[in-house]
Each structure stands twice: as C-alpha cells, then as structure tokens.
C-alpha positions in Angstrom: -62.8 -66.5 -20.0 -60.2 -64.6 -22.1 -61.0 -61.4 -23.7 -60.7 -61.5 -27.5 -57.4 -60.4 -28.9 -54.6 -61.5 -31.4 -51.8 -63.8 -30.5 -48.8 -64.1 -32.8 -46.2 -66.8 -31.9 -42.7 -67.2 -33.3 -40.5 -70.3 -33.1 -37.7 -72.0 -34.9 -40.0 -74.9 -35.9 -43.6 -76.0 -35.6 -42.6 -79.5 -34.4 -40.5 -81.0 -31.6 -41.0 -80.1 -28.0 -41.0 -76.3 -28.4 -43.1 -76.4 -31.6 -45.7 -78.5 -29.8 -45.9 -76.1 -27.0 -46.3 -73.2 -29.4 -49.1 -74.9 -31.3 -50.9 -76.3 -28.3 -50.8 -73.0 -26.4 -52.1 -71.2 -29.6 -54.9 -73.8 -30.0 -56.0 -73.1 -26.4 -55.8 -69.3 -26.9 -58.0 -69.6 -29.9 -60.6 -71.5 -27.9 -60.4 -68.6 -25.3 -61.2 -66.0 -28.0 -57.8 -65.1 -29.4 -57.2 -64.9 -33.2 -53.9 -66.7 -33.6 -51.0 -66.8 -36.0 -47.9 -68.9 -35.9 -44.6 -67.8 -37.6 -41.8 -70.2 -38.3 -39.4 -71.1 -41.2 -40.1 -74.0 -43.6 -38.7 -77.4 -42.5 -39.0 -80.8 -44.0 -39.7 -82.4 -40.6 -42.2 -79.8 -39.5 -45.9 -80.5 -38.9 -48.5 -79.7 -41.6 -49.4 -76.0 -41.6 -52.7 -75.0 -40.1 -54.8 -71.9 -40.7 -53.0 -68.9 -39.2 -49.5 -70.2 -40.0 -47.1 -67.8 -41.6 -43.9 -69.4 -43.1 -41.3 -66.7 -42.8 -39.0 -68.4 -45.4 -38.5 -71.7 -47.2 -36.2 -74.4 -45.9 -33.7 -73.6 -48.7 -33.7 -69.9 -47.8 -33.3 -70.7 -44.1 -30.2 -72.7 -45.0 -28.8 -69.8 -46.9 -29.4 -67.5 -43.9 -27.6 -70.0 -41.6 -24.5 -70.1 -43.9 -24.4 -66.3 -44.1 -24.4 -66.0 -40.4 -21.9 -68.9 -39.9 -19.3 -67.4 -42.2 -19.9 -63.7 -41.7 -20.9 -63.6 -38.1 -23.8 -61.6 -36.5 -26.2 -64.5 -35.9 -29.7 -63.1 -36.3 -28.9 -60.3 -38.7 -29.8 -62.0 -42.0 -33.3 -62.7 -43.4 -33.9 -59.0 -43.9 -36.4 -59.2 -46.7 -38.2 -62.2 -45.2 -38.6 -60.4 -41.9 -39.8 -57.2 -43.5 -42.5 -59.1 -45.3 -43.5 -60.7 -41.9 -43.5 -57.2 -40.2 -45.8 -55.9 -42.9 -48.2 -58.7 -42.0 -47.9 -57.8 -38.3 -48.8 -54.2 -39.0 -52.0 -55.4 -40.5 -52.7 -58.0 -37.9 -51.9 -55.6 -35.0 -51.2 -58.4 -32.4 -52.4 -58.0 -28.9 -49.6 -60.2 -27.7 -46.5 -61.7 -29.3 -45.2 -65.0 -27.9 -41.6 -65.7 -28.7 -40.0 -69.1 -28.4 -36.6 -70.0 -29.9 -35.1 -67.2 -31.9 -31.7 -68.5 -32.6 -30.4 -70.1 -35.8 -30.8 -67.1 -38.1 -34.4 -67.5 -39.4 -35.5 -64.0 -38.5 -33.8 -60.6 -38.3 -33.6 -59.8 -34.6 -32.9 -56.0 -34.8 -35.8 -55.5 -37.1 -38.1 -57.7 -35.0 -37.3 -55.9 -31.7 -37.4 -52.5 -33.3 -41.0 -53.3 -34.4 -41.8 -54.5 -30.9 -40.4 -51.4 -29.2 -41.9 -49.0 -31.7 -45.4 -50.4 -31.4 -45.2 -51.3 -27.7 -46.6 -54.7 -28.3 -46.8 -56.9 -25.1 -44.4 -59.8 -25.3 -44.1 -63.2 -23.6 -40.7 -64.8 -24.4 -40.3 -68.4 -23.3 -36.6 -69.3 -22.9 -36.0 -72.9 -23.5 -32.2 -72.5 -23.0 -29.7 -69.8 -22.2 -29.0 -68.4 -25.7 -30.9 -65.1 -25.2 -28.4 -63.8 -22.6 -25.1 -65.3 -23.9 -22.9 -64.1 -26.7 -23.3 -67.5 -28.5 -24.2 -70.7 -26.7 -27.5 -72.2 -25.7 -25.9 -73.9 -22.7 -22.6 -73.3 -20.8 -22.6 -75.7 -17.9 -20.5 -78.4 -19.5 -17.9 -75.7 -20.6 -17.9 -74.3 -17.0 -18.2 -70.7 -18.4 -19.7 -67.8 -16.6 -18.6 -65.0 -18.9 -22.3 -64.3 -19.7 -22.6 -62.6 -16.4 -20.4 -59.6 -17.3 -19.7 -59.9 -21.0 -18.9 -62.9 -23.3 -15.6 -63.1 -25.2 -13.1 -65.8 -26.1 -16.0 -68.3 -26.5 -15.0 -71.9 -26.1 -18.2 -73.0 -27.9 -18.4 -70.8 -31.0 -18.0 -73.8 -33.3 -21.0 -75.4 -31.8 -24.7 -74.8 -32.4 -25.5 -72.2 -33.7 -22.3 -72.8 -35.6 -19.9 -69.9 -36.4 -16.7 -69.9 -38.4 -15.1 -67.5 -35.9 -15.6 -66.2 -32.4 -18.1 -63.3 -32.5 -19.3 -63.7 -29.0 -18.1 -60.4 -27.7 -19.9 -58.4 -30.4 -23.0 -60.7 -30.3 -23.3 -60.2 -26.5 -23.4 -56.4 -26.8 -25.9 -56.5 -29.7 -28.2 -58.9 -27.9 -28.2 -56.7 -24.8 -29.1 -53.7 -27.1 -31.8 -55.6 -28.9 -33.4 -57.5 -26.1 -33.4 -54.8 -23.4 -35.7 -51.9 -23.3 -39.0 -53.6 -24.2 -41.6 -51.8 -22.2 -44.0 -54.7 -21.6 -42.2 -58.1 -21.7 -42.5 -61.1 -19.4 -39.9 -63.9 -19.6 -41.1 -67.4 -19.0 -38.8 -70.3 -18.2 -39.7 -74.1 -17.8 -37.5 -74.4 -14.7 -36.6 -72.4 -11.6 -32.9 -73.1 -12.4 -33.2 -71.1 -15.7 -35.2 -68.4 -14.0 -32.5 -67.9 -11.5 -29.9 -67.5 -14.3 -32.1 -64.9 -16.1 -32.1 -62.9 -12.9 -28.3 -62.8 -13.0 -28.2 -61.8 -16.7 -28.7 -58.5 -18.6 -32.4 -59.5 -18.8 -32.9 -59.2 -15.1 -35.0 -56.1 -15.3 -37.9 -58.1 -16.8 -40.4 -60.1 -14.7 -39.8 -63.8 -14.8 -42.5 -66.5 -14.4 -41.8 -70.2 -14.2 -44.3 -72.3 -16.2 -43.1 -75.9 -16.2 -43.5 -77.9 -19.4 -46.0 -80.8 -19.4 -46.5 -84.0 -21.2 -49.5 -86.0 -22.5 -50.5 -88.5 -19.8 -52.8 -90.2 -22.1 -49.8 -91.4 -23.9 -47.2 -91.6 -21.1 -48.5 -94.1 -18.5 -47.7 -97.7 -17.6 -47.8 -99.5 -20.9 -47.5 -103.3 -21.1 -45.4 -104.6 -23.9 -43.1 -107.4 -25.1 -39.9 -105.3 -24.8 -37.9 -107.9 -22.8 -39.1 -110.7 -25.1 -38.3 -108.7 -28.3 -34.7 -107.9 -27.2 -34.0 -111.2 -25.4 -33.7 -109.6 -22.0 -34.3 -112.1 -19.1 -37.2 -111.2 -16.8 -34.9 -111.2 -13.8 -32.3 -108.9 -15.4 -32.1 -105.3 -14.3 -33.1 -103.2 -17.3 -31.6 -99.6 -17.6 -32.9 -97.1 -20.2 -31.1 -94.0 -21.4 -33.0 -91.7 -23.8 -31.6 -88.6 -25.7 -32.3 -87.1 -29.1 -28.7 -86.6 -29.9 -25.9 -88.4 -28.1 -22.6 -86.9 -27.2 -20.3 -86.3 -24.2 -22.5 -83.5 -22.9 -25.4 -85.9 -22.8 -23.3 -88.4 -20.9 -22.4 -90.8 -23.8 -19.1 -91.7 -22.1 -20.8 -92.5 -18.9 -23.3 -94.8 -20.6 -20.4 -96.6 -22.3 -18.6 -97.0 -19.0 -21.7 -98.3 -17.2 -22.3 -100.9 -19.9 -18.7 -102.2 -19.4 -18.6 -102.2 -15.7 -22.1 -103.1 -14.4 -22.7 -106.8 -13.3 -23.7 -109.3 -16.0 -27.3 -109.3 -14.9 -27.8 -105.7 -15.9 -29.0 -104.8 -19.5 -29.1 -101.4 -21.1 -31.2 -99.9 -23.8 -30.1 -96.6 -25.4 -32.7 -94.7 -27.4 -32.0 -91.8 -29.8 -28.8 -93.2 -31.3 -27.7 -93.2 -35.0 -25.0 -95.0 -37.0 -22.2 -92.9 -35.8 -23.3 -93.5 -32.1 -23.6 -97.2 -32.7 -19.9 -97.4 -33.6 -19.0 -96.1 -30.1 -21.3 -98.4 -28.1 -20.2 -101.7 -26.6 -21.9 -104.8 -28.0 -24.0 -105.4 -24.8 -25.9 -102.1 -25.3 -29.2 -102.4 -27.2 -29.3 -99.4 -29.5 -32.6 -98.0 -30.8 -32.4 -95.2 -33.3 -34.6 -92.1 -32.8 -38.3 -92.9 -32.7 -41.3 -90.7 -33.2 -43.6 -93.4 -31.9 -44.5 -92.2 -28.5 -46.4 -95.4 -27.6 -43.2 -97.4 -28.3 -41.3 -95.0 -26.0 -43.9 -95.3 -23.3 -43.5 -99.1 -23.5 -39.7 -98.9 -23.2 -40.0 -96.6 -20.2 -42.4 -99.0 -18.5 -40.3 -102.1 -19.1 -37.2 -100.5 -17.6 -36.3 -100.6 -13.9 -34.6 -97.2 -14.1 -34.0 -94.4 -16.4 -30.4 -93.3 -16.3 -29.7 -89.7 -17.4 -26.0 -88.6 -16.9 -26.5 -85.4 -19.0 -24.3 -82.6 -18.1 -26.7 -79.8 -19.0 -30.5 -79.7 -19.2 -33.0 -77.1 -18.8 -36.1 -79.2 -17.9 -35.8 -82.6 -19.5 -39.0 -84.0 -20.9 -37.7 -87.6 -20.8 -37.6 -87.5 -17.0 -41.3 -86.6 -16.9 -42.1 -89.3 -19.4 -40.3 -92.0 -17.5 -41.9 -91.1 -14.2 -45.3 -91.0 -15.8 -44.8 -94.6 -16.9 -44.0 -95.6 -13.3 -40.2 -95.7 -13.7 -37.8 -93.9 -11.3 -34.9 -91.8 -12.5 -31.3 -91.2 -11.5 -29.6 -88.2 -13.1 -26.7 -85.8 -12.9 -27.5 -82.6 -11.0 -26.9 -80.3 -14.0 -29.6 -77.8 -14.8 -33.3 -78.1 -14.0 -33.7 -81.9 -14.1 -33.7 -82.3 -10.3 -36.7 -80.1 -10.1 -38.8 -82.9 -11.6 -37.9 -85.7 -9.3 -38.9 -86.1 -5.7 -37.4 -88.1 -2.9 -40.0 -90.8 -3.9 -39.3 -90.8 -7.6 -35.6 -90.6 -8.1 -32.1 -89.3 -7.2 -29.9 -86.5 -8.4 -26.2 -87.3 -8.2 -23.6 -84.4 -8.3 -22.5 -83.8 -11.9 -19.6 -85.9 -13.1 -19.6 -88.0 -9.9 -19.5 -91.3 -11.9 -18.8 -93.4 -8.8 -21.9 -91.9 -7.2 -23.9 -92.6 -10.2 -22.8 -96.2 -10.4 -23.5 -96.8 -6.7 -26.9 -95.1 -7.0 -27.9 -97.3 -10.0 -26.9 -100.5 -8.2 -28.6 -99.5 -5.0 -31.9 -98.5 -6.6 -32.0 -101.7 -8.8 -31.1 -104.0 -5.9 -33.2 -102.4 -3.1 -36.0 -101.0 -5.2 -36.7 -98.0 -2.9 -39.2 -96.3 -5.3 -42.7 -97.5 -5.9 -44.7 -97.2 -9.1 -47.7 -95.6 -7.3 -45.5 -92.7 -6.0 -44.2 -92.1 -9.6 -47.8 -92.0 -10.8 -48.8 -89.7 -8.1 -45.9 -87.3 -9.0 -46.9 -87.6 -12.7 -50.2 -85.8 -12.0 -48.3 -82.6 -11.8 -47.0 -83.1 -15.3 -50.4 -82.7 -17.0 -49.9 -80.4 -19.9 -53.3 -78.7 -20.0 -52.8 -76.5 -16.8 -49.4 -75.2 -18.3 -51.2 -74.0 -21.4 -53.8 -72.4 -19.2 -51.1 -70.5 -17.4 -49.9 -69.1 -20.6 -53.3 -67.9 -21.8 -53.8 -66.3 -18.2 -50.5 -64.5 -18.7 -51.6 -63.2 -22.1 -54.7 -61.8 -20.6 -52.7 -60.1 -17.9 -50.1 -58.4 -20.0 -52.6 -57.4 -22.7 -54.6 -55.5 -20.1 -51.4 -53.6 -19.1 -50.7 -52.3 -22.7 
C-alpha cells in the first residue's frame, strides 16, 4: 500500500498511447493514496479533462509557441508565462513526485521547469518514449543512421522534421539539453524497451538510474475477435491476408516495402493497410485495401484476428504497441529489427528480419503464410505478459521508492 503523497504528471497530450499511460498510472496512484495532478496543453483531440488536470496553455497558444521555436530556434524555451503560472501552482501543491513523459514540441519552458526541479529537489521519474531527450533535435535517428548524439549533435540531417525547425540548431540544443537535464539529484529514467535503455546508458543521461517498464495493452479489448472482415472486403477465405498498421505512413514506417510487397506477392495474397489518409492512398497500388485511421479498438482487434500475419517493416520503433495488439489477437508478426520491436516477439510468435533486408522480409512472409509455424495458443500465452495493470503497478512502486529517498 502506497504512502500518501502528491503526484504531478506532465505530457504533451492527455490522449494517444503516452496520454493513456499518464492518465492510467495517475488513476492507480490515486487509488494508492496519492493526490494527483496532470499537466498538458489544450488539444482538440485530447480526452475530456478530469479533476486534477491543469491545462498549461490553450491549443492556440501552443501553436504560437511551436511557431516561435520553429522560426527562432531553441525548442523548449518559449511558453515562459504559461510555465511560470504552472510553477506557481506547483509551489502550492508541493509534489512528492513529478512524472515526466514527452516534453518536446514547445508546450513548456524547459529551463524554468528543470530549474524548479533542481531548486526544490523534487524526485522525478522521466519516461522516455523516444530518443529526443538526449539528442540535439530528433526523436529517432536509426533511419538517418546518425550517432552524433553520443558525442555532440551538429549538422543535423533531420532538423526539418518533427519537431520542425527552420534551421539547424542541433549543436546549441544538444548543449542546452545536457545543461538542463543533467544534475537532477533524484531522477530515475524509465524506458519501455531494453533497446532504449541501452541507448540512454551511452548518452549524457547515463549517470541516472534506468529502469525498463514495458508498455502494456488492454487484453479485454485485444483478444481473438470474430468478424466479417473477409466478407466485408471481398477477401476469399483461402487467401493469405496480411495486415499492416501504422498511425502515419512514410518511408521510415516502411511504406515503400508495403507497396513493393503488394506488387510482388502471389495473387492469392491480400493486404490491408490501416492508418492511411488521402495522400497515402494516392501512393498505394489498387490491390491494397486502405483503411484510414480508426479509433475503434474493437474494429482493430477484428482486423488483427482476421489476418494471417502482421507485417511491420518500420525502420525505427521504440516498443510498438501494434505488435502487442496483433499477438494478443492470436496473429503472429514479422518485422524489421529496428529498435525495440523484437523484444516483444518470441520464437513462437514471430520473426525479426534484419532492417532493410527486403528479400528476407518477402521470404519470411511467404514461409510463414505457407507453413504456418506459429500457433494461436502460443500467441495468446505470450500476450499474458502484455497485461497493462502490472506495468502501472511498477510505476507506483517506483514512486514510493524514490519519494522515500527524498
């Protein structure tokens, strides 16, 4: 049973995968005796606010902060007045623990936030969902093949990508992040994959303890779900059905591989691609069934269940939720070995192919669909490890531990 305390959580949004983690962990912490507050900017796609929510700024103000940082550089140095208002509230709240999630995209002033944390010696848990905290700009660098973050970023090949910047400010931002983020007396870094934990230990954040807490999913939603997917889309029962799911398709996510597979696989193969939009549709062959982004998780579970195989040729992933969801629905996975994805699959639930080995990917798909080496029962057994509740418990246990050390 947790001792009473006050938990303050910060994230870029209160919806999506990271937003759900923030809200669900806070909900459990509240049941364990913590008073909880969640801080995030306004967003039209966010979940409704709940008691304890603190909106750091409106959606309009957030867009202004983004533009300031985009055109003037120094990502994370705007939102001064909004951050000062929040810090005044924190002084009244006197948090026992601060939980940080995604801090990028200019919604909070980072030097002010970390100055407060250091001055008041507040215990911190920072969950890194990507690599942004220890690079000069980018959240991911695998596809770019860049390792400058190990010694000092400069000449960034990705500065025009999220979080967008009009010019390369990576050298200065790397030095500033190192100054801001280092020197916190009581901070534990959490990563959802061992792959990311290993990177942290090579970065300027290596002095902090790192704990791996895998993300989880809702197994009451993601489980074998009968449906009429094949009938709805005119897919013969004897056809091999491949599914590809991403919430934003581009080359880094393997869109070119998906297009090539659709053109080259035998005629008795069918492919459904989820998470597309009008622009993506224009790039897809006619034989691909395109489904635009869906927030209906039951529909997604039905698609996973109907498929013979989830194909994920993404070139950079931290710990992809869609892999867990597919396995929980009894469907094996083939993916590129790029990030933490291979930590999810086992020898009985899927296969990791070397990144960019298209021939290997093609052969693996055909072999799996023809020989069916993976059984639904093995996938469902593996899925027991994906249950979200124990992951949330691990967070609350961590809060108890670091709060005692204050």
